[in-house]
C-alpha positions as a LaTeX table, in Angstrom:
\begin{tabular}{lrrr}
\hline
Residue & $x$ (\AA) & $y$ (\AA) & $z$ (\AA) \\
\hline
Met1 & 51.41 & $-11.19$ & 22.52 \\
Asp2 & 53.12 & $-14.39$ & 21.42 \\
Leu3 & 55.42 & $-14.59$ & 18.22 \\
Ser4 & 53.83 & $-16.92$ & 16.71 \\
His5 & 50.62 & $-15.12$ & 16.69 \\
Ile6 & 52.44 & $-11.91$ & 15.34 \\
Leu7 & 53.76 & $-13.84$ & 11.98 \\
Thr8 & 50.86 & $-15.66$ & 11.55 \\
His9 & 48.12 & $-14.24$ & 12.27 \\
Leu10 & 48.10 & $-10.46$ & 13.37 \\
Gly11 & 46.35 & $-8.08$ & 11.24 \\
Glu12 & 44.93 & $-10.49$ & 8.88 \\
Glu13 & 41.51 & $-9.98$ & 9.68 \\
Arg14 & 40.08 & $-13.44$ & 8.41 \\
Glu15 & 36.53 & $-12.21$ & 10.58 \\
Arg16 & 36.10 & $-9.55$ & 8.09 \\
Gly17 & 35.26 & $-12.55$ & 5.50 \\
Tyr18 & 38.00 & $-13.33$ & 3.70 \\
Asp19 & 38.38 & $-16.77$ & 4.97 \\
Ala20 & 42.08 & $-17.24$ & 3.38 \\
Val21 & 44.86 & $-18.34$ & 4.98 \\
Val22 & 47.50 & $-16.57$ & 3.15 \\
Pro23 & 46.35 & $-12.47$ & 3.48 \\
Pro24 & 44.84 & $-11.17$ & $-0.02$ \\
Ile25 & 46.82 & $-8.32$ & $-2.25$ \\
Val26 & 44.29 & $-5.51$ & $-2.22$ \\
Gln27 & 46.28 & $-4.15$ & $-5.45$ \\
Ser28 & 44.48 & $-1.32$ & $-6.06$ \\
Gly29 & 46.00 & 2.37 & $-5.92$ \\
Asn30 & 42.27 & 4.18 & $-5.27$ \\
Phe31 & 39.26 & 3.19 & $-3.18$ \\
Thr32 & 35.66 & 4.51 & $-3.78$ \\
Tyr33 & 33.12 & 5.80 & $-1.97$ \\
Pro34 & 29.21 & 5.94 & $-2.14$ \\
Thr35 & 28.79 & 9.54 & $-0.98$ \\
Val36 & 30.62 & 12.53 & $-0.52$ \\
Ala37 & 29.85 & 12.21 & 3.08 \\
Ala38 & 31.54 & 9.43 & 3.11 \\
Met39 & 34.68 & 10.42 & 1.09 \\
Arg40 & 34.96 & 13.00 & 3.58 \\
Ala41 & 35.07 & 11.17 & 6.47 \\
Val42 & 38.08 & 8.71 & 4.85 \\
Val43 & 40.17 & 12.12 & 3.67 \\
Gln44 & 40.36 & 13.29 & 7.41 \\
Gln45 & 41.65 & 9.70 & 8.51 \\
Glu46 & 44.15 & 8.61 & 5.59 \\
Met47 & 46.44 & 6.94 & 7.91 \\
Glu48 & 43.90 & 4.70 & 8.96 \\
Arg49 & 41.57 & 3.97 & 6.05 \\
Pro50 & 41.80 & 3.57 & 2.55 \\
Leu51 & 41.95 & 6.52 & 0.04 \\
Tyr52 & 44.90 & 6.53 & $-2.17$ \\
Thr53 & 47.36 & 3.51 & $-1.83$ \\
Arg54 & 50.44 & 6.02 & $-1.14$ \\
Gly55 & 48.79 & 6.85 & 2.02 \\
Phe56 & 46.84 & 3.50 & 3.31 \\
Asn57 & 46.53 & 0.38 & 1.60 \\
Pro58 & 44.46 & $-2.84$ & 3.24 \\
Thr59 & 47.39 & $-5.16$ & 2.66 \\
Val60 & 50.03 & $-2.70$ & 3.29 \\
Ala61 & 48.22 & $-2.06$ & 6.77 \\
Met62 & 48.42 & $-6.09$ & 7.29 \\
Ala63 & 52.17 & $-5.58$ & 7.43 \\
Arg64 & 52.73 & $-2.64$ & 9.20 \\
Glu65 & 50.66 & $-3.86$ & 12.18 \\
Lys66 & 52.99 & $-7.14$ & 12.59 \\
Leu67 & 56.03 & $-4.98$ & 12.18 \\
Ala68 & 55.00 & $-2.47$ & 15.13 \\
Ala69 & 54.17 & $-5.19$ & 17.19 \\
Leu70 & 57.64 & $-7.29$ & 16.66 \\
Glu71 & 59.38 & $-4.03$ & 17.73 \\
His72 & 57.27 & $-3.41$ & 20.67 \\
Ala73 & 56.12 & $-0.01$ & 19.40 \\
Glu74 & 52.75 & 1.69 & 19.11 \\
Asp75 & 52.94 & 1.93 & 15.02 \\
Ala76 & 55.30 & 1.10 & 12.13 \\
Leu77 & 55.48 & 2.94 & 8.66 \\
Leu78 & 56.43 & 0.61 & 5.28 \\
Phe79 & 58.46 & 1.99 & 3.15 \\
Ser80 & 59.99 & 1.40 & $-0.44$ \\
Ser81 & 63.54 & 0.74 & 0.83 \\
Gly82 & 65.43 & 0.72 & 4.10 \\
Ser83 & 67.49 & 4.05 & 3.30 \\
Ala84 & 63.52 & 5.58 & 2.52 \\
Ala85 & 62.50 & 4.70 & 6.27 \\
Ile86 & 65.49 & 5.94 & 7.65 \\
Ala87 & 65.77 & 9.80 & 5.29 \\
Ala88 & 62.03 & 10.21 & 6.28 \\
Gly89 & 62.82 & 9.14 & 10.21 \\
Val90 & 65.51 & 11.81 & 10.33 \\
Met91 & 63.83 & 14.37 & 7.78 \\
Ser92 & 60.52 & 14.72 & 10.10 \\
Phe93 & 62.52 & 16.03 & 13.09 \\
Val94 & 65.18 & 18.22 & 11.79 \\
Gln95 & 65.05 & 21.77 & 10.10 \\
Ala96 & 67.89 & 24.28 & 8.70 \\
Gly97 & 70.04 & 25.12 & 11.87 \\
Asp98 & 69.65 & 21.50 & 13.75 \\
His99 & 72.32 & 19.41 & 14.45 \\
Ile100 & 72.69 & 15.65 & 14.75 \\
Val101 & 75.09 & 13.43 & 16.10 \\
Cys102 & 75.48 & 9.94 & 14.32 \\
Val103 & 77.71 & 6.87 & 14.89 \\
Gln104 & 80.78 & 6.90 & 12.75 \\
Lys105 & 80.88 & 4.34 & 9.46 \\
Pro106 & 76.94 & 4.25 & 9.45 \\
Tyr107 & 75.21 & 2.36 & 6.65 \\
Ser108 & 76.54 & 4.45 & 3.43 \\
Trp109 & 73.33 & 5.76 & 2.03 \\
Thr110 & 72.79 & 7.31 & 5.92 \\
Lys111 & 76.16 & 9.10 & 5.91 \\
Lys112 & 75.25 & 10.44 & 2.16 \\
Leu113 & 71.80 & 11.50 & 3.67 \\
Leu114 & 73.39 & 13.72 & 6.45 \\
Val115 & 76.97 & 14.94 & 4.13 \\
Glu116 & 75.71 & 15.06 & 0.94 \\
Leu117 & 71.41 & 16.03 & 1.18 \\
Leu118 & 70.80 & 17.62 & 4.55 \\
Ala119 & 74.12 & 19.59 & 4.83 \\
Arg120 & 72.51 & 21.00 & 1.53 \\
Phe121 & 69.48 & 22.52 & 3.53 \\
Gly122 & 71.55 & 23.77 & 6.76 \\
Val123 & 71.35 & 20.43 & 9.12 \\
Glu124 & 74.49 & 19.84 & 10.52 \\
His125 & 76.10 & 16.66 & 11.89 \\
Thr126 & 78.89 & 15.01 & 13.79 \\
Phe127 & 79.88 & 11.68 & 13.64 \\
Val128 & 81.36 & 9.93 & 16.54 \\
Asp129 & 82.88 & 6.80 & 17.89 \\
Gly130 & 79.73 & 5.12 & 19.65 \\
Thr131 & 81.81 & 2.53 & 21.08 \\
Asp132 & 81.84 & 4.83 & 23.97 \\
Ala133 & 78.50 & 6.51 & 25.15 \\
Glu134 & 80.31 & 9.81 & 26.56 \\
Asn135 & 81.26 & 10.82 & 22.93 \\
Tyr136 & 77.56 & 11.60 & 22.03 \\
Arg137 & 77.34 & 13.60 & 25.29 \\
Arg138 & 80.66 & 15.39 & 24.28 \\
Ala139 & 79.10 & 16.19 & 20.46 \\
Val140 & 75.59 & 17.34 & 21.79 \\
Arg141 & 75.20 & 21.26 & 21.16 \\
Pro142 & 72.07 & 23.87 & 21.88 \\
Asn143 & 70.88 & 23.29 & 18.34 \\
Thr144 & 71.25 & 19.19 & 18.35 \\
Arg145 & 67.70 & 17.19 & 17.60 \\
Leu146 & 68.70 & 14.06 & 16.62 \\
Phe147 & 70.93 & 11.11 & 18.06 \\
Ile148 & 71.48 & 7.99 & 15.08 \\
Leu149 & 72.67 & 4.88 & 16.33 \\
Glu150 & 73.52 & 1.65 & 14.16 \\
Ser151 & 74.09 & $-1.03$ & 16.68 \\
Pro152 & 76.14 & $-2.78$ & 15.39 \\
Asn153 & 76.96 & $-1.30$ & 12.38 \\
Ser154 & 77.12 & $-3.77$ & 9.21 \\
Leu155 & 80.92 & $-3.80$ & 8.24 \\
Thr156 & 83.09 & $-3.46$ & 11.22 \\
Phe157 & 80.41 & $-4.55$ & 13.49 \\
Glu158 & 80.78 & $-1.83$ & 16.41 \\
Leu159 & 78.29 & $-1.44$ & 19.02 \\
Gln160 & 76.39 & 1.48 & 21.16 \\
Asp161 & 75.66 & 0.86 & 24.61 \\
Ile162 & 72.01 & 1.64 & 23.54 \\
Ala163 & 70.38 & 2.45 & 27.04 \\
Ala164 & 73.49 & 4.78 & 27.56 \\
Val165 & 72.95 & 6.80 & 24.58 \\
Val166 & 69.36 & 7.20 & 25.26 \\
Ala167 & 69.82 & 8.28 & 28.85 \\
Ile168 & 72.36 & 10.89 & 27.39 \\
Ala169 & 69.57 & 11.56 & 24.67 \\
Lys170 & 66.60 & 11.85 & 27.08 \\
Ala171 & 68.67 & 14.27 & 29.75 \\
His172 & 68.93 & 16.73 & 26.79 \\
Gly173 & 65.52 & 16.52 & 25.63 \\
Ile174 & 66.62 & 14.79 & 22.14 \\
Leu175 & 65.48 & 12.38 & 20.02 \\
Thr176 & 66.74 & 8.81 & 19.04 \\
Leu177 & 66.68 & 6.60 & 15.90 \\
Cys178 & 68.55 & 3.12 & 16.23 \\
Asp179 & 68.78 & 1.44 & 12.65 \\
Asn180 & 68.21 & $-2.53$ & 13.86 \\
Ser181 & 68.85 & $-4.27$ & 10.35 \\
Phe182 & 71.79 & $-6.77$ & 11.49 \\
Ser183 & 69.92 & $-8.08$ & 14.42 \\
Ser184 & 66.25 & $-8.17$ & 13.41 \\
Pro185 & 63.19 & $-7.56$ & 15.89 \\
Leu186 & 63.97 & $-11.24$ & 17.45 \\
Phe187 & 67.44 & $-10.51$ & 18.14 \\
Gln188 & 67.38 & $-7.08$ & 19.62 \\
Asn189 & 64.44 & $-4.26$ & 20.45 \\
Pro190 & 66.15 & $-0.84$ & 20.85 \\
Ile191 & 62.50 & 0.70 & 22.34 \\
Asp192 & 62.59 & $-1.74$ & 25.13 \\
Leu193 & 65.81 & 0.09 & 25.69 \\
Gly194 & 64.54 & 3.76 & 25.34 \\
Val195 & 65.07 & 4.23 & 21.62 \\
Asp196 & 62.15 & 6.61 & 20.24 \\
Met197 & 62.14 & 5.43 & 16.29 \\
Val198 & 63.52 & 1.78 & 14.96 \\
Ala199 & 64.42 & 1.50 & 11.21 \\
His200 & 65.20 & $-1.49$ & 9.12 \\
Ser201 & 66.22 & $-2.50$ & 5.83 \\
Ala202 & 63.40 & $-5.15$ & 5.50 \\
Thr203 & 65.35 & $-6.02$ & 2.42 \\
Lys204 & 67.37 & $-8.47$ & 4.47 \\
Tyr205 & 65.95 & $-10.66$ & 7.50 \\
Leu206 & 62.31 & $-9.37$ & 7.62 \\
Asn207 & 61.60 & $-10.46$ & 3.86 \\
Gly208 & 64.33 & $-12.91$ & 4.03 \\
His209 & 64.01 & $-13.98$ & $-0.03$ \\
Ser210 & 65.75 & $-11.52$ & $-1.81$ \\
Asp211 & 62.72 & $-10.67$ & $-3.79$ \\
Val212 & 61.85 & $-7.77$ & $-2.12$ \\
Val213 & 63.93 & $-3.84$ & $-1.49$ \\
Ala214 & 61.65 & $-2.15$ & 1.46 \\
Gly215 & 61.84 & $-0.77$ & 4.90 \\
Val216 & 60.27 & $-0.18$ & 8.12 \\
Leu217 & 60.14 & 2.66 & 10.65 \\
Ala218 & 58.69 & 1.93 & 14.12 \\
Gly219 & 58.11 & 4.49 & 16.89 \\
Ser220 & 54.89 & 6.14 & 18.77 \\
Ala221 & 51.90 & 6.43 & 17.22 \\
Ala222 & 52.55 & 10.67 & 17.70 \\
His223 & 55.95 & 10.21 & 15.86 \\
Met224 & 55.08 & 7.77 & 13.11 \\
Arg225 & 51.40 & 10.27 & 12.04 \\
Gln226 & 54.30 & 13.08 & 11.91 \\
Val227 & 56.65 & 10.99 & 9.64 \\
Met228 & 53.46 & 9.46 & 7.64 \\
Ser229 & 51.82 & 13.10 & 7.07 \\
Lys230 & 54.90 & 14.96 & 6.33 \\
Glu231 & 57.90 & 12.68 & 4.37 \\
Leu232 & 56.12 & 9.77 & 3.59 \\
Met233 & 52.99 & 11.50 & 1.70 \\
Thr234 & 55.49 & 14.10 & 0.24 \\
Leu235 & 58.15 & 12.28 & $-0.91$ \\
Gly236 & 55.89 & 9.28 & $-1.83$ \\
Ala237 & 58.03 & 6.28 & $-0.76$ \\
Ala238 & 55.60 & 4.06 & $-0.18$ \\
Pro239 & 55.53 & 0.10 & $-0.90$ \\
Ser240 & 53.36 & $-1.65$ & $-3.22$ \\
Pro241 & 50.99 & $-3.69$ & $-1.90$ \\
His242 & 52.42 & $-6.99$ & $-3.60$ \\
Asp243 & 55.30 & $-6.31$ & $-1.86$ \\
Ala244 & 53.96 & $-5.71$ & 1.33 \\
Trp245 & 52.13 & $-8.88$ & 0.65 \\
Leu246 & 55.90 & $-10.71$ & $-0.33$ \\
Leu247 & 57.29 & $-9.28$ & 3.11 \\
Met248 & 54.43 & $-11.31$ & 5.21 \\
Arg249 & 55.29 & $-14.59$ & 3.47 \\
Gly250 & 58.81 & $-13.79$ & 4.59 \\
Leu251 & 57.61 & $-12.88$ & 8.02 \\
Arg252 & 56.14 & $-16.39$ & 7.98 \\
Thr253 & 59.59 & $-18.03$ & 8.44 \\
Leu254 & 61.48 & $-15.15$ & 10.18 \\
Glu255 & 61.79 & $-16.99$ & 13.67 \\
Leu256 & 63.23 & $-20.21$ & 11.84 \\
Arg257 & 65.24 & $-18.42$ & 9.23 \\
Val258 & 67.21 & $-16.05$ & 11.88 \\
Asn259 & 67.75 & $-18.56$ & 14.31 \\
Arg260 & 69.12 & $-20.90$ & 11.53 \\
Ser261 & 71.22 & $-18.65$ & 10.31 \\
Ala262 & 72.48 & $-17.36$ & 13.89 \\
Asp263 & 73.29 & $-21.27$ & 14.37 \\
Asn264 & 75.48 & $-21.24$ & 11.26 \\
Ala265 & 77.05 & $-18.30$ & 11.83 \\
Glu266 & 78.65 & $-19.50$ & 15.31 \\
Lys267 & 80.24 & $-22.54$ & 13.48 \\
Val268 & 81.26 & $-20.60$ & 10.76 \\
Ala269 & 82.91 & $-17.77$ & 12.86 \\
Arg270 & 84.58 & $-20.13$ & 15.03 \\
Phe271 & 86.18 & $-22.00$ & 12.48 \\
Leu272 & 87.57 & $-19.03$ & 10.66 \\
Glu273 & 89.00 & $-17.57$ & 13.76 \\
Gly274 & 91.46 & $-20.67$ & 14.20 \\
His275 & 92.23 & $-20.54$ & 10.61 \\
Pro276 & 96.04 & $-19.30$ & 10.09 \\
Arg277 & 94.94 & $-17.77$ & 6.85 \\
Ile278 & 92.30 & $-15.44$ & 8.81 \\
Lys279 & 93.84 & $-12.08$ & 10.68 \\
Arg280 & 90.72 & $-11.39$ & 12.18 \\
Val281 & 87.16 & $-11.98$ & 12.27 \\
Tyr282 & 84.42 & $-9.43$ & 13.26 \\
Trp283 & 81.56 & $-10.76$ & 14.55 \\
Pro284 & 80.01 & $-9.57$ & 18.22 \\
Gly285 & 79.61 & $-13.28$ & 19.15 \\
Leu286 & 82.64 & $-14.37$ & 19.84 \\
Glu287 & 84.34 & $-13.91$ & 22.88 \\
Ser288 & 87.49 & $-12.17$ & 21.18 \\
His289 & 84.93 & $-9.27$ & 20.15 \\
Pro290 & 85.93 & $-6.27$ & 22.43 \\
Gln291 & 82.36 & $-5.63$ & 22.93 \\
His292 & 81.10 & $-9.21$ & 23.24 \\
Ala293 & 80.16 & $-8.67$ & 26.71 \\
Leu294 & 77.73 & $-5.52$ & 25.85 \\
Ala295 & 76.00 & $-7.38$ & 22.89 \\
Met296 & 75.25 & $-10.56$ & 25.18 \\
Arg297 & 73.84 & $-7.64$ & 27.63 \\
Gln298 & 71.76 & $-5.98$ & 25.06 \\
Met299 & 70.90 & $-8.73$ & 22.04 \\
Lys300 & 69.18 & $-11.88$ & 22.63 \\
Arg301 & 71.30 & $-13.87$ & 19.70 \\
Val302 & 73.67 & $-12.33$ & 17.28 \\
Ala303 & 72.88 & $-12.75$ & 13.44 \\
Gly304 & 74.69 & $-14.56$ & 10.61 \\
Leu305 & 76.39 & $-11.28$ & 9.37 \\
Met306 & 80.49 & $-10.72$ & 9.62 \\
Ser307 & 83.50 & $-9.72$ & 8.55 \\
Ile308 & 87.02 & $-11.36$ & 7.99 \\
Glu309 & 90.10 & $-9.93$ & 7.01 \\
Leu310 & 92.67 & $-12.60$ & 5.10 \\
Asp311 & 96.25 & $-12.95$ & 5.54 \\
Ala312 & 96.85 & $-12.17$ & 2.21 \\
Pro313 & 100.02 & $-10.71$ & 0.35 \\
Asp314 & 97.96 & $-9.04$ & $-2.68$ \\
Glu315 & 94.64 & $-8.53$ & $-3.91$ \\
Ala316 & 95.64 & $-11.18$ & $-6.54$ \\
Ala317 & 94.99 & $-13.58$ & $-3.61$ \\
Val318 & 91.90 & $-11.77$ & $-2.17$ \\
Glu319 & 90.27 & $-12.42$ & $-5.51$ \\
Arg320 & 91.39 & $-16.07$ & $-5.88$ \\
Phe321 & 90.04 & $-16.78$ & $-2.74$ \\
Cys322 & 86.67 & $-15.06$ & $-3.47$ \\
Asp323 & 86.29 & $-16.26$ & $-7.29$ \\
Asn324 & 86.46 & $-20.02$ & $-5.79$ \\
Leu325 & 84.01 & $-19.85$ & $-3.14$ \\
Gln326 & 81.40 & $-22.09$ & $-4.46$ \\
Arg327 & 78.64 & $-21.58$ & $-2.18$ \\
Phe328 & 78.89 & $-17.67$ & $-1.21$ \\
Leu329 & 77.49 & $-15.71$ & $-4.02$ \\
Ile330 & 79.24 & $-12.76$ & $-4.67$ \\
Ala331 & 76.48 & $-9.58$ & $-3.70$ \\
Val332 & 75.78 & $-6.78$ & $-1.76$ \\
Ser333 & 72.93 & $-6.94$ & 0.93 \\
Trp334 & 72.11 & $-10.04$ & 3.06 \\
Gly335 & 69.47 & $-11.60$ & 4.92 \\
Gly336 & 68.03 & $-14.28$ & 2.46 \\
Tyr337 & 68.41 & $-18.24$ & 2.64 \\
Glu338 & 71.72 & $-17.97$ & 0.41 \\
Ser339 & 74.85 & $-17.37$ & 1.79 \\
Leu340 & 76.79 & $-14.01$ & 0.24 \\
Gln341 & 80.53 & $-12.64$ & $-0.10$ \\
Trp342 & 81.08 & $-8.80$ & $-0.37$ \\
Pro343 & 84.55 & $-8.40$ & $-0.82$ \\
Val344 & 85.99 & $-4.92$ & $-0.63$ \\
Cys345 & 88.30 & $-5.38$ & $-3.21$ \\
Ala346 & 85.47 & $-4.73$ & $-5.71$ \\
Leu347 & 85.49 & $-1.29$ & $-4.09$ \\
Lys348 & 88.48 & 0.06 & $-6.39$ \\
Gly349 & 88.11 & 2.12 & $-9.21$ \\
Pro350 & 90.47 & 3.48 & $-11.61$ \\
Ser351 & 91.72 & 6.56 & $-9.47$ \\
Gly352 & 91.91 & 3.78 & $-6.46$ \\
Tyr353 & 89.69 & 2.66 & $-3.63$ \\
Tyr354 & 86.17 & 4.45 & $-2.38$ \\
Thr355 & 87.13 & 3.15 & 1.21 \\
Glu356 & 89.49 & 3.21 & 3.76 \\
Leu357 & 88.79 & $-0.23$ & 4.89 \\
Pro358 & 91.65 & $-2.70$ & 3.94 \\
Phe359 & 91.60 & $-4.66$ & 0.85 \\
Thr360 & 91.67 & $-7.88$ & 2.73 \\
Met361 & 88.61 & $-7.55$ & 4.28 \\
Ile362 & 85.64 & $-9.49$ & 3.19 \\
Arg363 & 82.15 & $-9.51$ & 4.54 \\
Leu364 & 80.40 & $-12.85$ & 4.82 \\
Tyr365 & 76.62 & $-13.36$ & 5.23 \\
Ile366 & 76.20 & $-17.37$ & 6.91 \\
Gly367 & 72.57 & $-18.24$ & 5.03 \\
Ile368 & 70.76 & $-21.32$ & 5.95 \\
Glu369 & 72.43 & $-23.64$ & 4.08 \\
Asp370 & 74.12 & $-26.68$ & 5.75 \\
Ala371 & 76.73 & $-25.26$ & 7.98 \\
Asp372 & 79.54 & $-28.01$ & 7.08 \\
Leu373 & 79.49 & $-27.63$ & 3.45 \\
Leu374 & 79.94 & $-23.70$ & 4.20 \\
Ile375 & 82.94 & $-24.32$ & 6.25 \\
Ala376 & 84.14 & $-26.79$ & 3.79 \\
Asp377 & 84.07 & $-24.32$ & 0.82 \\
Leu378 & 85.60 & $-21.80$ & 2.76 \\
Glu379 & 88.33 & $-24.05$ & 3.56 \\
Gln380 & 88.94 & $-25.16$ & 0.22 \\
Gly381 & 88.70 & $-21.19$ & $-0.66$ \\
Leu382 & 91.55 & $-20.29$ & 1.80 \\
Ala383 & 93.66 & $-23.38$ & 0.72 \\
Arg384 & 93.73 & $-21.98$ & $-2.75$ \\
Met385 & 94.29 & $-18.48$ & $-2.06$ \\
\hline
\end{tabular}
């Protein structure tokens, strides 16, 4: 199935009489039936037919079909946030007494899920340096049920050899879940490398317009049915039809946006790597990245998120650099059209830093503006540091 068909036509059901170029928003929370028998049939098929929008909604179903196809999965579920998608995927396959092995330095809410929530209910965890796949094997216990990958992570951009970790998991009968938010389905498909479930913060590249918070979990039909019948329906982290529609609107331009951002990121990263006031650039597309060869092997391209360390004497210098940037908005998240900066020095409270990352680190998202203008802005910011 070609990418253009997935993004522009798949699942939109024009043949059913909508005759609309833009898919409709079925903004209904409830659905009606002419007879008891008709309702009874739907109750038994709530994952496939509309009864109540928390379970099935026609607009959400269109988005699900597109997202599953993008990730080469049998099915996909849409959630109200990326953290909800990850939490549902994890919680559906573990119980008290089980053990999870997770890559170190994951998304902060994935870490909180393991450390603060699941630990309360007797689910154990181990964080490992995923740059060596053997660390997953060393962490396996008789009660290990799930490996969590995030390749690369979204701050220091450490990768895992996905196929190697999957081979270890399969040898021990362990499920795998990979957060693929950094790459998007265009640049990396973990299911093709053997991963069981793939999660996304759809807030990022998939939506691409900074106006939706949503999450995706994709995998086999059996795994998605289990997550749907338990965690999604019970915890109720379902998206609204309007958010699903906005997500599909964003998918129309996914290929254009993500490739433009990646083009810009390469230009910006190479400029920054050669600047005397930059101590280090974290971006797997650079030959200097310690896992560059792995990135080139398992990713089609390297996307537009990176981190830098400034050669700055103090926090005041870092803040001057950040405050003087004109084209990089100070904000969290990434994946929209606008370029962003997220400085570690903002994570300081009365009792000190909330993180062990250096205060000179800044995460940059390179948007789809003119790359030369972004470089000029960074250059003037560095000059005024």
